[in-house]
N, CA, C and O atoms as a DFTB+ gen file, in Angstrom:
680 C
 N C O
     1  1     192.800     112.749     277.733
     2  2     193.263     112.447     276.203
     3  2     192.704     112.813     275.216
     4  3     191.477     112.722     275.254
     5  1     193.347     113.375     273.925
     6  2     192.771     113.197     272.590
     7  2     192.952     112.381     271.426
     8  3     194.094     112.035     271.125
     9  1     191.940     112.018     270.711
    10  2     191.546     110.972     270.354
    11  2     192.869     110.643     269.197
    12  3     192.940     109.451     268.900
    13  1     193.414     111.121     268.843
    14  2     194.637     111.029     268.024
    15  2     195.550     110.714     269.355
    16  3     196.102     109.614     269.313
    17  1     195.757     111.379     270.343
    18  2     196.429     110.794     270.960
    19  2     196.481     109.545     271.635
    20  3     197.569     109.282     272.148
    21  1     195.749     108.876     271.734
    22  2     194.669     107.864     272.831
    23  2     195.488     106.835     271.265
    24  3     196.314     105.958     271.518
    25  1     195.035     107.182     269.616
    26  2     195.066     106.654     269.342
    27  2     196.759     105.586     268.600
    28  3     196.950     104.520     268.015
    29  1     197.783     107.005     269.245
    30  2     199.015     106.872     268.804
    31  2     199.025     105.629     269.778
    32  3     199.108     104.516     269.258
    33  1     198.922     105.763     271.551
    34  2     199.547     105.249     272.301
    35  2     198.876     104.021     271.824
    36  3     199.674     103.092     271.699
    37  1     197.759     103.754     271.546
    38  2     196.688     101.939     271.167
    39  2     197.966     101.806     270.176
    40  3     198.464     100.699     270.380
    41  1     198.440     102.272     269.521
    42  2     199.232     101.472     267.765
    43  2     200.817     101.433     268.592
    44  3     201.621     100.564     268.256
    45  1     201.063     102.125     269.342
    46  2     202.688     102.036     270.028
    47  2     202.355     100.472     270.667
    48  3     202.951      99.404     270.532
    49  1     201.220     100.823     271.362
    50  2     201.021      99.464     272.752
    51  2     200.982      97.988     271.578
    52  3     201.400      96.834     271.673
    53  1     200.432      98.573     270.762
    54  2     200.131      97.106     269.385
    55  2     201.653      96.294     269.020
    56  3     202.114      95.152     269.055
    57  1     202.156      97.917     268.594
    58  2     203.493      97.015     267.690
    59  2     204.581      96.582     269.220
    60  3     205.567      95.856     269.092
    61  1     204.275      97.018     270.215
    62  2     205.883      96.227     271.209
    63  2     205.248      95.304     271.589
    64  3     206.006      94.483     272.105
    65  1     203.749      94.846     271.616
    66  2     203.210      93.356     271.691
    67  2     203.570      92.409     271.003
    68  3     203.705      91.231     271.332
    69  1     203.802      93.101     269.627
    70  2     203.575      92.447     268.835
    71  2     205.101      91.838     268.495
    72  3     205.275      90.622     268.408
    73  1     206.348      92.948     268.284
    74  2     207.380      93.114     268.797
    75  2     207.645      92.258     270.092
    76  3     207.780      91.108     269.674
    77  1     207.761      92.259     271.229
    78  2     207.651      91.203     271.973
    79  2     207.664      89.958     272.084
    80  3     208.420      89.254     272.753
    81  1     206.644      89.621     271.286
    82  2     205.812      88.381     270.467
    83  2     207.371      87.323     269.643
    84  3     207.813      86.175     269.692
    85  1     207.717      88.746     268.906
    86  2     208.244      87.625     268.223
    87  2     209.720      87.980     268.549
    88  3     210.370      87.045     268.081
    89  1     210.780      89.094     269.262
    90  2     212.057      88.798     269.808
    91  2     211.974      87.796     271.408
    92  3     212.938      87.317     272.006
    93  1     210.644      87.716     271.757
    94  2     211.154      87.616     273.433
    95  2     210.918      85.581     273.264
    96  3     211.348      84.848     274.155
    97  1     210.231      85.036     272.068
    98  2     210.058      84.144     272.200
    99  2     209.093      83.443     273.412
   100  3     209.633      82.358     273.629
   101  1     208.111      83.551     274.147
   102  2     207.491      82.821     274.720
   103  2     206.829      81.906     274.755
   104  3     205.999      81.469     273.958
   105  1     207.327      81.421     276.116
   106  2     206.992      79.571     276.564
   107  2     205.443      79.498     276.296
   108  3     204.613      80.229     276.837
   109  1     205.161      78.447     275.325
   110  2     204.112      78.109     275.313
   111  2     203.216      77.766     276.157
   112  3     203.913      78.045     277.133
   113  1     202.250      77.392     276.623
   114  2     200.961      77.099     277.964
   115  2     201.330      75.511     278.258
   116  3     201.624      74.740     279.171
   117  1     201.118      75.571     276.928
   118  2     200.351      73.837     277.229
   119  2     200.998      73.750     275.715
   120  3     201.195      74.564     274.813
   121  1     201.287      71.968     275.954
   122  2     201.255      71.083     274.800
   123  2     200.439      69.690     274.749
   124  3     200.286      69.150     275.845
   125  1     200.131      69.318     274.109
   126  2     199.440      67.531     274.020
   127  2     200.834      66.744     273.744
   128  3     201.584      67.196     272.879
   129  1     201.106      65.854     274.290
   130  2     201.505      64.764     274.003
   131  2     200.778      63.680     273.377
   132  3     199.790      63.375     274.045
   133  1     200.860      63.295     272.788
   134  2     200.605      61.874     271.823
   135  2     201.547      60.496     271.991
   136  3     201.094      59.394     271.683
   137  1     202.903      60.675     272.511
   138  2     203.753      59.380     272.365
   139  2     203.186      58.823     273.382
   140  3     202.568      59.366     274.297
   141  1     203.423      57.652     273.195
   142  2     203.135      56.517     274.931
   143  2     203.976      56.473     275.456
   144  3     204.061      55.443     276.125
   145  1     205.205      57.484     275.579
   146  2     206.915      57.347     276.529
   147  2     206.265      57.481     277.664
   148  3     206.334      56.630     278.551
   149  1     205.489      58.679     277.768
   150  2     204.480      59.418     279.195
   151  2     203.105      59.349     278.579
   152  3     202.724      59.319     277.409
   153  1     202.499      59.336     279.711
   154  2     201.213      59.487     279.201
   155  2     200.703      60.347     278.324
   156  3     201.044      61.530     278.300
   157  1     199.815      59.814     277.504
   158  2     198.978      60.533     276.734
   159  2     197.624      62.025     277.085
   160  3     196.412      62.019     277.303
   161  1     198.536      62.971     276.987
   162  2     197.360      63.988     277.462
   163  2     198.247      65.349     277.243
   164  3     199.278      65.660     276.646
   165  1     197.321      65.945     278.015
   166  2     197.813      67.652     278.267
   167  2     198.697      68.524     279.081
   168  3     198.057      69.195     279.891
   169  1     199.941      68.703     279.102
   170  2     200.729      69.156     279.868
   171  2     201.152      70.983     280.101
   172  3     201.394      71.737     279.159
   173  1     201.155      71.300     281.238
   174  2     201.300      72.357     281.031
   175  2     203.047      72.707     281.676
   176  3     203.747      72.183     282.542
   177  1     203.244      73.970     280.628
   178  2     204.626      74.008     280.948
   179  2     205.025      75.637     281.727
   180  3     204.568      76.760     281.510
   181  1     206.037      75.154     282.662
   182  2     206.731      75.776     283.350
   183  2     208.248      76.107     283.219
   184  3     209.108      75.240     283.064
   185  1     208.512      77.533     283.302
   186  2     209.881      77.920     283.031
   187  2     210.668      76.786     283.870
   188  3     209.927      76.236     284.685
   189  1     212.198      76.237     283.860
   190  2     212.985      75.446     284.477
   191  2     214.289      76.099     283.757
   192  3     214.739      76.011     282.614
   193  1     214.739      76.862     285.047
   194  2     216.451      77.040     284.659
   195  2     217.733      76.230     285.757
   196  3     218.952      76.174     285.596
   197  1     216.880      75.687     286.853
   198  2     217.360      74.192     287.058
   199  2     216.387      73.473     287.429
   200  3     215.207      73.690     287.707
   201  1     217.363      72.165     287.376
   202  2     216.627      70.421     286.581
   203  2     217.043      69.268     287.979
   204  3     218.165      69.137     288.468
   205  1     216.107      68.725     288.289
   206  2     215.869      67.513     289.523
   207  2     215.727      66.281     288.846
   208  3     214.636      65.927     288.400
   209  1     216.491      65.776     288.765
   210  2     216.496      63.540     288.075
   211  2     215.326      63.448     288.604
   212  3     215.166      63.814     289.768
   213  1     214.312      62.957     287.877
   214  2     213.200      62.567     287.365
   215  2     211.755      63.540     287.517
   216  3     210.647      63.199     287.931
   217  1     212.258      64.955     286.984
   218  2     211.249      65.560     286.616
   219  2     210.814      65.395     284.852
   220  3     211.554      64.807     284.064
   221  1     209.990      65.791     284.603
   222  2     209.591      65.846     283.556
   223  2     209.625      66.968     282.771
   224  3     208.961      67.944     283.123
   225  1     210.348      67.006     281.669
   226  2     210.329      68.537     280.725
   227  2     210.740      67.826     279.296
   228  3     211.336      66.875     278.791
   229  1     209.645      69.505     278.919
   230  2     210.139      69.199     277.241
   231  2     211.355      69.875     276.920
   232  3     212.134      70.605     277.533
   233  1     211.281      69.448     275.873
   234  2     212.359      69.380     274.768
   235  2     212.215      70.187     273.463
   236  3     211.209      70.040     272.769
   237  1     213.226      71.061     273.107
   238  2     213.054      71.360     271.371
   239  2     214.255      70.345     270.919
   240  3     215.290      70.605     271.533
   241  1     214.368      69.374     270.102
   242  2     215.184      68.706     269.995
   243  2     216.428      69.732     268.876
   244  3     215.881      70.612     268.213
   245  1     217.485      69.637     268.764
   246  2     218.733      70.252     268.823
   247  2     219.136      69.269     267.318
   248  3     218.963      68.054     267.229
   249  1     219.634      70.064     266.361
   250  2     220.327      69.187     264.890
   251  2     221.246      69.237     265.707
   252  3     221.489      69.925     266.698
   253  1     222.024      67.942     264.861
   254  2     220.785      66.820     264.082
   255  2     219.859      65.798     264.270
   256  3     219.138      65.171     263.494
   257  1     220.069      65.765     265.676
   258  2     218.539      65.542     266.139
   259  2     217.181      65.506     265.445
   260  3     216.713      64.513     264.888
   261  1     216.656      66.593     265.532
   262  2     215.215      66.859     265.344
   263  2     215.123      66.477     263.744
   264  3     214.035      66.004     263.414
   265  1     216.481      66.664     262.313
   266  2     216.313      65.972     261.263
   267  2     216.432      64.983     261.070
   268  3     216.135      64.546     259.958
   269  1     217.038      63.970     262.297
   270  2     216.856      62.229     262.387
   271  2     215.771      61.923     262.722
   272  3     215.273      60.932     262.189
   273  1     214.849      62.835     263.951
   274  2     213.697      62.185     264.186
   275  2     212.268      62.501     263.168
   276  3     211.189      61.908     263.150
   277  1     212.738      63.637     262.381
   278  2     211.620      63.897     261.103
   279  2     211.876      62.638     259.795
   280  3     210.993      61.951     259.281
   281  1     212.965      62.621     259.567
   282  2     213.551      61.943     258.804
   283  2     212.872      60.826     258.340
   284  3     212.552      60.401     257.230
   285  1     212.680      60.309     259.997
   286  2     212.556      58.843     260.346
   287  2     211.254      58.556     260.435
   288  3     210.779      57.420     260.460
   289  1     210.384      60.051     260.508
   290  2     208.844      59.560     260.983
   291  2     208.662      59.533     262.181
   292  3     207.649      58.933     262.542
   293  1     209.623      60.208     263.347
   294  2     209.158      59.300     264.743
   295  2     208.822      60.718     264.810
   296  3     207.606      60.655     264.991
   297  1     209.232      62.409     264.768
   298  2     208.705      63.320     265.478
   299  2     208.907      64.802     264.207
   300  3     209.968      64.951     263.600
   301  1     208.187      65.369     264.089
   302  2     208.239      66.703     262.612
   303  2     208.966      67.617     263.675
   304  3     208.757      67.896     264.856
   305  1     209.914      67.959     262.733
   306  2     210.388      69.160     263.611
   307  2     209.800      70.421     263.882
   308  3     209.287      71.220     263.098
   309  1     209.953      70.480     265.125
   310  2     209.073      72.096     265.709
   311  2     208.166      71.263     266.837
   312  3     207.431      71.785     267.674
   313  1     208.367      70.060     266.677
   314  2     207.351      69.244     267.698
   315  2     208.272      69.323     269.723
   316  3     209.311      68.667     269.787
   317  1     208.160      69.513     270.071
   318  2     208.841      69.221     271.435
   319  2     208.410      67.605     271.945
   320  3     207.283      67.112     271.930
   321  1     209.535      67.051     272.338
   322  2     208.895      65.609     273.063
   323  2     209.332      65.910     274.973
   324  3     210.062      66.767     275.471
   325  1     208.562      64.854     275.593
   326  2     208.582      64.841     277.234
   327  2     209.305      63.588     277.377
   328  3     209.003      62.452     277.011
   329  1     210.681      64.197     278.201
   330  2     211.616      63.329     278.449
   331  2     211.679      63.357     279.554
   332  3     211.339      64.401     280.109
   333  1     212.122      62.269     280.324
   334  2     212.818      62.664     281.673
   335  2     214.163      63.247     282.227
   336  3     215.144      63.014     281.520
   337  1     214.365      63.945     283.339
   338  2     215.945      64.274     283.010
   339  2     216.213      62.854     283.850
   340  3     215.444      62.590     284.774
   341  1     216.889      62.291     283.650
   342  2     217.787      61.036     285.099
   343  2     219.500      61.219     285.015
   344  3     220.206      60.335     285.498
   345  1     219.985      62.179     284.501
   346  2     221.000      62.476     285.438
   347  2     221.716      63.922     285.385
   348  3     221.222      64.462     284.395
   349  1     222.270      64.451     285.736
   350  2     222.600      66.153     286.042
   351  2     223.983      65.984     285.871
   352  3     224.572      64.910     285.998
   353  1     224.581      67.252     285.530
   354  2     226.028      67.588     285.300
   355  2     226.916      66.493     286.446
   356  3     226.372      66.027     287.448
   357  1     227.993      66.286     286.156
   358  2     228.645      65.186     287.627
   359  2     228.232      64.163     287.152
   360  3     229.172      63.517     286.690
   361  1     227.367      63.719     287.039
   362  2     226.503      62.068     286.783
   363  2     227.201      61.280     285.928
   364  3     227.724      62.029     285.103
   365  1     227.531      59.912     285.660
   366  2     228.318      59.042     285.010
   367  2     227.441      58.319     284.389
   368  3     226.668      57.648     285.073
   369  1     227.355      58.286     282.981
   370  2     225.978      57.471     282.145
   371  2     226.781      56.624     281.484
   372  3     227.707      56.942     280.738
   373  1     226.430      55.571     281.752
   374  2     227.334      54.326     281.085
   375  2     225.712      53.309     280.112
   376  3     224.562      53.108     280.503
   377  1     226.184      53.053     279.249
   378  2     225.732      52.133     277.788
   379  2     226.813      50.745     277.609
   380  3     227.895      51.009     277.086
   381  1     226.645      49.764     277.887
   382  2     227.367      48.890     277.967
   383  2     226.151      47.398     277.680
   384  3     225.273      46.724     278.217
   385  1     226.963      47.591     276.393
   386  2     226.011      46.596     275.345
   387  2     224.496      47.933     275.173
   388  3     224.466      49.057     274.672
   389  1     223.163      46.863     276.041
   390  2     222.134      47.448     275.569
   391  2     221.534      47.910     277.345
   392  3     220.340      47.998     277.632
   393  1     222.765      48.165     278.403
   394  2     222.281      48.247     279.536
   395  2     222.660      49.939     279.290
   396  3     223.489      50.531     278.599
   397  1     221.755      50.290     280.092
   398  2     222.006      51.779     280.625
   399  2     221.736      52.128     282.072
   400  3     220.638      52.026     282.619
   401  1     223.283      52.712     282.845
   402  2     222.971      52.769     284.076
   403  2     223.634      54.193     284.058
   404  3     224.078      54.912     283.163
   405  1     223.530      54.284     285.249
   406  2     223.621      55.658     286.036
   407  2     224.239      56.005     287.787
   408  3     223.577      55.894     288.819
   409  1     225.753      56.457     287.650
   410  2     226.137      55.663     288.367
   411  2     226.379      54.755     289.337
   412  3     226.250      54.733     290.561
   413  1     226.985      53.569     288.006
   414  2     226.653      52.041     288.474
   415  2     225.176      51.777     288.408
   416  3     224.819      50.603     288.307
   417  1     224.390      52.610     288.448
   418  2     223.052      51.641     288.772
   419  2     222.475      51.682     287.860
   420  3     222.047      52.755     287.435
   421  1     222.132      49.788     286.855
   422  2     221.204      49.903     285.944
   423  2     219.863      50.683     285.837
   424  3     219.091      50.421     286.760
   425  1     219.532      51.335     285.172
   426  2     218.360      52.109     284.907
   427  2     217.540      51.804     284.096
   428  3     216.363      52.123     284.267
   429  1     218.093      50.862     282.617
   430  2     217.455      50.350     281.725
   431  2     217.599      49.825     280.512
   432  3     218.814      49.942     280.349
   433  1     217.192      49.340     279.582
   434  2     217.977      48.845     277.993
   435  2     217.720      49.887     277.471
   436  3     217.197      50.946     277.816
   437  1     218.245      49.382     276.385
   438  2     218.182      49.891     275.348
   439  2     217.861      49.022     273.710
   440  3     218.828      48.284     273.522
   441  1     217.300      48.954     273.061
   442  2     216.851      48.119     272.217
   443  2     217.851      48.242     270.082
   444  3     218.015      49.149     269.265
   445  1     218.053      47.378     270.117
   446  2     218.984      47.377     268.614
   447  2     218.342      47.921     267.052
   448  3     218.931      48.412     266.090
   449  1     216.711      47.561     267.295
   450  2     216.244      48.467     266.252
   451  2     214.428      48.736     267.305
   452  3     213.741      48.382     268.264
   453  1     214.566      49.727     265.983
   454  2     213.002      50.038     266.462
   455  2     211.929      48.588     266.532
   456  3     212.209      47.474     266.973
   457  1     210.356      49.181     265.797
   458  2     209.813      48.691     265.989
   459  2     209.196      48.251     264.194
   460  3     208.429      47.318     263.956
   461  1     209.699      49.065     263.299
   462  2     209.547      49.127     262.341
   463  2     210.811      47.863     261.499
   464  3     210.941      47.319     260.403
   465  1     211.366      47.886     262.538
   466  2     213.219      46.613     262.767
   467  2     214.067      47.434     261.801
   468  3     214.694      46.833     260.929
   469  1     214.154      49.181     261.919
   470  2     215.448      49.778     261.551
   471  2     216.046      49.570     262.811
   472  3     215.647      49.084     263.869
   473  1     217.470      50.234     262.288
   474  2     218.656      49.705     263.472
   475  2     218.647      51.602     264.265
   476  3     218.563      52.675     263.667
   477  1     218.746      51.375     265.477
   478  2     218.629      52.756     266.570
   479  2     219.872      53.270     266.610
   480  3     220.814      52.608     267.046
   481  1     219.956      54.057     266.322
   482  2     221.375      54.889     267.047
   483  2     221.849      54.286     268.466
   484  3     221.174      54.282     269.495
   485  1     223.290      53.723     268.285
   486  2     223.939      53.626     269.060
   487  2     225.575      54.145     269.877
   488  3     226.563      54.667     269.361
   489  1     225.411      53.892     270.772
   490  2     226.621      54.835     271.358
   491  2     226.950      53.787     272.508
   492  3     226.193      52.853     272.771
   493  1     228.444      54.087     273.330
   494  2     228.763      53.231     273.875
   495  2     229.996      53.880     274.856
   496  3     230.665      54.860     274.529
   497  1     230.196      52.922     276.471
   498  2     231.065      53.760     277.269
   499  2     229.876      54.580     278.252
   500  3     228.655      54.697     278.354
   501  1     231.260      55.090     278.940
   502  2     230.556      55.351     280.247
   503  2     231.482      56.894     279.903
   504  3     232.681      57.034     279.664
   505  1     230.110      58.164     280.017
   506  2     230.739      59.069     280.215
   507  2     229.750      60.630     281.434
   508  3     228.545      60.813     281.613
   509  1     230.633      61.191     281.830
   510  2     229.745      62.047     282.623
   511  2     229.060      63.340     281.793
   512  3     229.458      63.767     280.709
   513  1     228.121      63.767     282.446
   514  2     227.264      64.670     282.304
   515  2     228.012      65.700     282.573
   516  3     228.421      65.942     283.708
   517  1     228.358      66.680     281.153
   518  2     229.297      68.406     281.560
   519  2     228.680      69.319     281.342
   520  3     227.974      69.618     280.378
   521  1     228.998      69.973     282.534
   522  2     227.938      71.229     282.348
   523  2     227.477      71.947     281.476
   524  3     228.105      72.424     280.531
   525  1     225.569      72.175     281.888
   526  2     225.109      72.524     280.927
   527  2     224.588      71.113     279.435
   528  3     224.928      71.140     278.252
   529  1     223.889      70.286     280.007
   530  2     223.712      69.077     279.498
   531  2     223.256      68.434     280.366
   532  3     223.503      68.684     281.545
   533  1     222.397      67.346     279.942
   534  2     221.816      66.670     280.607
   535  2     221.589      65.309     280.219
   536  3     222.166      64.971     279.186
   537  1     220.731      64.253     280.925
   538  2     220.828      63.076     280.322
   539  2     219.469      62.887     279.964
   540  3     218.883      63.432     280.899
   541  1     218.747      62.523     279.316
   542  2     217.157      62.076     279.537
   543  2     216.576      61.105     279.114
   544  3     216.644      60.838     277.915
   545  1     215.830      60.302     280.018
   546  2     215.166      58.863     279.281
   547  2     213.917      58.671     280.409
   548  3     213.864      58.897     281.618
   549  1     213.109      58.236     279.603
   550  2     211.568      57.619     280.064
   551  2     211.537      56.231     280.335
   552  3     210.767      55.449     279.776
   553  1     212.598      55.841     281.425
   554  2     212.832      54.542     281.763
   555  2     211.512      53.678     282.076
   556  3     211.615      52.463     281.903
   557  1     210.591      54.062     282.409
   558  2     209.181      53.803     282.449
   559  2     208.265      53.274     281.070
   560  3     207.152      52.748     281.051
   561  1     209.122      53.604     280.014
   562  2     209.023      52.763     278.786
   563  2     209.565      52.457     277.692
   564  3     209.878      53.199     276.761
   565  1     209.699      51.154     277.821
   566  2     210.644      50.233     276.499
   567  2     210.926      51.004     275.668
   568  3     212.121      51.181     275.433
   569  1     209.823      51.804     274.858
   570  2     209.997      51.862     273.444
   571  2     211.065      53.534     273.736
   572  3     211.989      53.802     272.969
   573  1     210.785      54.238     274.649
   574  2     210.938      55.459     274.709
   575  2     212.617      55.512     273.706
   576  3     213.628      54.861     273.971
   577  1     212.372      56.757     272.256
   578  2     213.098      57.205     271.752
   579  2     213.723      58.398     272.630
   580  3     213.192      59.508     272.592
   581  1     214.866      58.153     273.428
   582  2     215.545      59.423     274.413
   583  2     216.877      58.836     274.461
   584  3     217.140      57.988     273.608
   585  1     217.895      59.199     275.454
   586  2     219.223      59.461     275.904
   587  2     219.911      57.953     275.621
   588  3     221.086      57.749     275.317
   589  1     218.908      57.011     275.795
   590  2     219.785      55.202     275.564
   591  2     220.270      55.008     274.018
   592  3     220.949      54.110     273.519
   593  1     219.426      56.663     273.189
   594  2     220.097      56.084     271.829
   595  2     220.912      57.173     271.376
   596  3     221.925      56.931     270.720
   597  1     220.391      58.998     271.812
   598  2     221.138      59.346     271.350
   599  2     222.080      60.649     272.028
   600  3     222.669      61.585     271.486
   601  1     221.920      60.226     273.526
   602  2     223.226      60.358     274.576
   603  2     222.562      62.039     275.415
   604  3     221.349      62.246     275.464
   605  1     223.453      62.924     275.915
   606  2     223.159      63.958     276.069
   607  2     222.916      64.719     275.642
   608  3     223.519      64.884     274.581
   609  1     222.129      65.564     275.932
   610  2     221.192      66.554     275.412
   611  2     222.107      68.139     276.179
   612  3     222.698      68.129     277.259
   613  1     221.941      69.593     275.057
   614  2     222.119      70.420     276.185
   615  2     221.051      70.567     276.935
   616  3     220.281      69.606     276.955
   617  1     220.715      71.731     277.716
   618  2     220.086      71.957     278.951
   619  2     219.483      73.581     278.357
   620  3     218.589      74.280     278.834
   621  1     220.140      73.760     277.454
   622  2     219.113      74.645     276.696
   623  2     218.618      74.313     275.604
   624  3     218.947      75.157     274.770
   625  1     218.102      73.659     275.237
   626  2     216.636      72.608     273.985
   627  2     215.769      72.304     275.698
   628  3     214.614      71.993     275.410
   629  1     215.869      72.297     276.623
   630  2     214.818      72.247     277.365
   631  2     213.608      73.567     276.816
   632  3     214.199      74.297     276.020
   633  1     212.544      73.904     276.971
   634  2     211.840      74.924     277.035
   635  2     210.338      74.777     278.641
   636  3     209.392      75.503     278.946
   637  1     210.718      73.880     279.040
   638  2     210.126      73.720     280.298
   639  2     209.805      72.680     281.087
   640  3     209.745      71.547     280.611
   641  1     209.663      72.822     281.838
   642  2     209.658      71.481     283.318
   643  2     208.077      71.269     282.634
   644  3     207.549      72.282     282.174
   645  1     207.404      70.100     282.572
   646  2     206.676      69.864     281.833
   647  2     205.429      68.905     283.131
   648  3     205.590      67.788     283.622
   649  1     203.662      70.406     283.451
   650  2     203.159      69.101     284.914
   651  2     201.714      68.458     283.788
   652  3     201.255      69.067     282.822
   653  1     201.387      67.473     284.162
   654  2     199.977      67.346     283.493
   655  2     198.895      67.898     283.795
   656  3     198.920      68.418     284.910
   657  1     198.098      67.977     283.327
   658  2     197.239      68.883     283.643
   659  2     195.921      67.800     283.142
   660  3     194.952      67.895     283.896
   661  1     195.718      66.650     281.827
   662  2     194.464      65.826     281.672
   663  2     195.858      64.998     281.228
   664  3     196.763      65.449     280.526
   665  1     195.761      63.351     281.970
   666  2     196.168      62.597     281.512
   667  2     195.489      61.263     281.222
   668  3     194.950      60.726     282.189
   669  1     195.414      60.465     279.701
   670  2     194.823      59.260     279.901
   671  2     195.698      57.732     280.062
   672  3     196.331      57.030     279.274
   673  1     195.474      57.678     281.016
   674  2     196.206      56.003     280.849
   675  2     195.835      54.863     280.972
   676  3     195.080      54.765     281.940
   677  1     196.034      53.736     280.346
   678  2     195.499      52.330     279.894
   679  2     195.716      51.727     281.754
   680  3     195.426      50.572     282.067
């Protein structure tokens, strides 16, 4: 191969790689979780097209949730959050007062106010998770800002399954 052909091949390859990263929006390989609602640490992301109850997923909050989280200082726009899948399509999720239940089993409590005394979003009643939606809740953390407050999220907002690489727990 001549020098010109080699240079052309390298240029085309580099351009194709650049276009692919712009068009395909590759899955980030690792994310750092600084929130105490799941163990603080480093998580590897794997593709997730099907979900199971209890698995940990990384979610890119959709609008208007992303703006709410940002404006209230909970999470900057563009930063994913880690949440556990608690209910899948077809399951019933209820919020009666502050009690959250899935398929008639109490799974946790919501709070009226955050740690700064600000009112948290509320929803009431029972809803069946629809196709294309998930109910996400970190039931092991009383302070997690999750489905207790914002209800269902589209499954398309999940950017990957989060697998702990290194975590720090007290």
